[in-house]
C-alpha positions as CSV (number, residue, x, y, z in Angstrom):
1,M,60.2,105.9,70.4
2,S,62.2,104.9,67.5
3,D,60.7,103.6,64.3
4,V,61.8,100.0,65.1
5,Q,60.1,100.1,68.5
6,K,56.9,101.5,67.0
7,S,56.8,98.8,64.3
8,A,57.5,96.1,67.0
9,T,54.7,97.5,69.2
10,E,52.3,97.7,66.2
11,S,53.2,94.2,65.1
12,T,52.5,92.7,68.6
13,A,49.3,94.7,68.8
14,E,48.2,93.3,65.4
15,K,49.1,89.6,66.1
16,P,46.2,89.0,68.5
17,V,43.9,90.6,66.0
18,R,45.3,88.4,63.2
19,L,45.1,85.3,65.3
20,R,41.6,86.1,66.3
21,D,40.8,86.6,62.6
22,A,42.5,83.4,61.7
23,L,40.6,81.5,64.4
24,R,37.3,83.0,63.2
25,Q,38.2,82.0,59.6
26,A,39.1,78.5,60.7
27,R,35.8,78.1,62.5
28,I,33.9,79.2,59.5
29,E,35.8,76.7,57.3
30,A,35.1,73.9,59.8
31,A,31.4,74.8,59.7
32,D,31.5,74.8,55.9
33,R,33.1,71.3,55.9
34,T,30.6,70.0,58.4
35,G,27.9,71.4,56.2
36,V,29.4,69.6,53.2
37,V,29.5,66.3,55.2
38,V,25.8,66.9,56.1
39,D,25.0,67.7,52.4
40,L,26.8,64.5,51.3
41,R,24.8,62.4,53.8
42,D,21.6,64.1,52.6
43,A,22.6,63.4,49.0
44,E,23.2,59.7,49.9
45,V,19.8,59.5,51.6
46,A,18.1,61.2,48.6
47,R,19.7,58.7,46.2
48,L,18.6,55.8,48.3
49,E,15.1,57.2,48.4
50,I,15.1,57.4,44.6
51,L,16.1,53.7,44.5
52,N,13.4,52.9,47.2
53,E,10.7,54.5,45.0
54,A,12.0,52.6,42.0
55,L,11.6,49.3,44.0
56,D,7.9,50.1,44.9
57,P,6.4,48.1,41.9
58,L,8.6,45.1,42.8
59,F,7.5,45.0,46.4
60,G,3.9,45.7,45.5
61,Q,3.9,42.3,43.7
62,I,5.0,40.3,46.7
63,P,2.0,38.5,48.3
64,D,1.1,39.8,51.8
65,H,1.6,36.5,53.5
66,I,5.3,36.5,52.6
67,D,7.0,38.4,55.3
68,L,10.6,37.8,54.4
69,F,11.4,41.4,53.4
70,D,11.5,44.5,55.6
71,R,12.4,47.4,53.3
72,G,13.4,50.7,54.8
73,I,16.2,53.3,54.9
74,S,18.3,53.5,58.0
75,Q,19.8,56.8,58.9
76,G,23.2,57.0,60.5
77,E,26.8,57.5,59.6
78,N,26.3,55.3,56.5
79,P,22.7,55.4,55.4
80,R,21.4,52.1,54.0
81,L,18.4,50.9,52.2
82,W,17.6,47.5,53.8
83,I,15.9,44.9,51.6
84,D,15.7,42.2,54.3
85,V,17.7,41.3,57.4
86,V,20.9,40.3,55.5
87,A,20.8,42.4,52.3
88,H,21.0,46.2,51.9
89,V,22.0,48.8,49.4
90,A,24.7,51.4,50.4
91,M,26.4,54.1,48.5
92,G,30.0,53.6,47.5
93,R,33.0,55.7,48.5
94,D,32.3,58.3,45.8
95,K,28.6,58.6,47.0
96,R,27.3,58.1,43.4
97,I,27.6,54.4,43.0
98,Y,25.0,52.0,44.4
99,R,26.4,48.8,46.1
100,F,24.0,46.0,46.8
101,L,25.5,43.9,49.6
102,Q,24.6,40.7,51.4
103,D,25.9,39.6,54.8
104,S,26.7,36.0,55.0
105,R,28.5,33.7,57.5
106,F,31.7,34.1,55.3
107,G,31.5,37.9,55.3
108,R,29.9,40.6,53.2
109,I,29.3,39.8,49.5
110,V,28.8,42.4,46.8
111,I,25.9,41.3,44.7
112,A,25.8,44.3,42.4
113,E,27.4,47.6,41.9
114,S,26.4,50.3,39.5
115,H,25.7,54.0,39.0
116,D,22.4,53.2,37.3
117,V,19.2,52.6,39.3
118,P,17.7,50.1,36.8
119,V,20.7,47.8,37.2
120,I,20.3,47.7,41.0
121,V,16.5,47.3,40.6
122,Q,17.2,44.2,38.5
123,A,19.7,42.8,41.0
124,V,17.2,43.3,43.8
125,T,14.5,41.7,41.7
126,D,16.7,38.6,41.2
127,Y,17.6,38.5,44.9
128,V,13.9,38.7,45.9
129,A,13.0,35.9,43.5
130,R,15.8,33.7,44.8
131,R,14.7,34.3,48.4
132,M,11.1,33.4,47.6
133,V,12.2,30.2,45.9
134,E,14.3,29.3,49.0
135,R,11.3,29.9,51.2
136,E,9.2,27.6,49.1
137,H,11.8,24.9,49.2
138,A,12.1,25.2,53.0
139,L,8.4,24.9,53.4
140,V,8.2,21.8,51.2
141,A,11.2,20.1,52.8
142,T,9.7,20.3,56.3
143,P,6.2,18.9,56.2
144,M,3.8,19.5,59.1
145,P,3.9,16.8,61.7
146,E,0.9,14.4,61.4
147,S,-1.1,13.5,64.4
148,A,0.5,10.1,65.1
149,P,-0.9,8.1,68.0
150,V,0.9,9.0,71.1
151,E,2.0,6.1,73.3
152,K,0.5,6.3,76.7
153,R,3.2,6.9,79.2
154,R,3.7,4.2,81.7
155,R,3.5,5.2,85.3
156,S,5.3,2.0,86.5
157,G,7.8,4.1,88.3
158,F,5.3,5.2,91.0
159,W,3.7,1.8,91.4
160,T,7.0,0.1,91.7
161,F,8.0,2.5,94.4
162,A,4.7,2.1,96.3
163,L,5.0,-1.7,96.1
164,G,8.6,-1.7,97.2
165,F,7.7,0.6,100.1
166,I,4.8,-1.7,101.3
167,L,6.9,-4.8,100.9
168,G,9.8,-3.2,102.8
169,G,7.5,-2.2,105.7
170,L,6.0,-5.7,105.8
171,A,9.5,-7.2,105.8
172,L,10.6,-5.0,108.8
173,F,7.4,-5.8,110.7
174,G,8.0,-9.5,110.0
175,L,11.6,-9.3,111.1
176,A,10.6,-7.4,114.3
177,L,7.9,-10.0,115.0
178,F,10.3,-12.9,114.4
179,A,12.9,-11.3,116.7
180,T,10.4,-10.8,119.5
181,L,9.1,-14.4,119.2
182,R,12.6,-15.8,119.3
183,N,13.6,-13.9,122.4
184,M,10.6,-15.3,124.3
């Protein structure tokens, strides 16, 4: 074999090895990227847990009979710290900034946005206070119904029907009697 044929044979023999190595390297890089995504999600959850712990004193002051708030961290593609049914804290795009959001009938509203936990704690405190005042106003605005005397329902419908039925039967009997007496 000539040197050209030897180098061509060697290069074709090496290509599958190189492709195999390249595929192996690509799989390793994909696994590393997946690991980074998982690490970022874990970092988001850890930051939300730090905020959740910072909110413990606030939620400890809320009376037990007020059940407006259901605080908890939801796992998922975008982890969130839920304050109540319509408000939650999520991490921003850079995964370091807290975004306190509220869903409304007009869309999602950003209540506060900050890198600092105390700023978000203050925003959540203000939100909780506003919600508690709204609850008080709602309870005052709708007083409990008093026990007013209930009018007795008239059952004239049944008695009217019964009387009509009896009178109709008597009228038919009278008509039949009259017809019989007339034909005699």
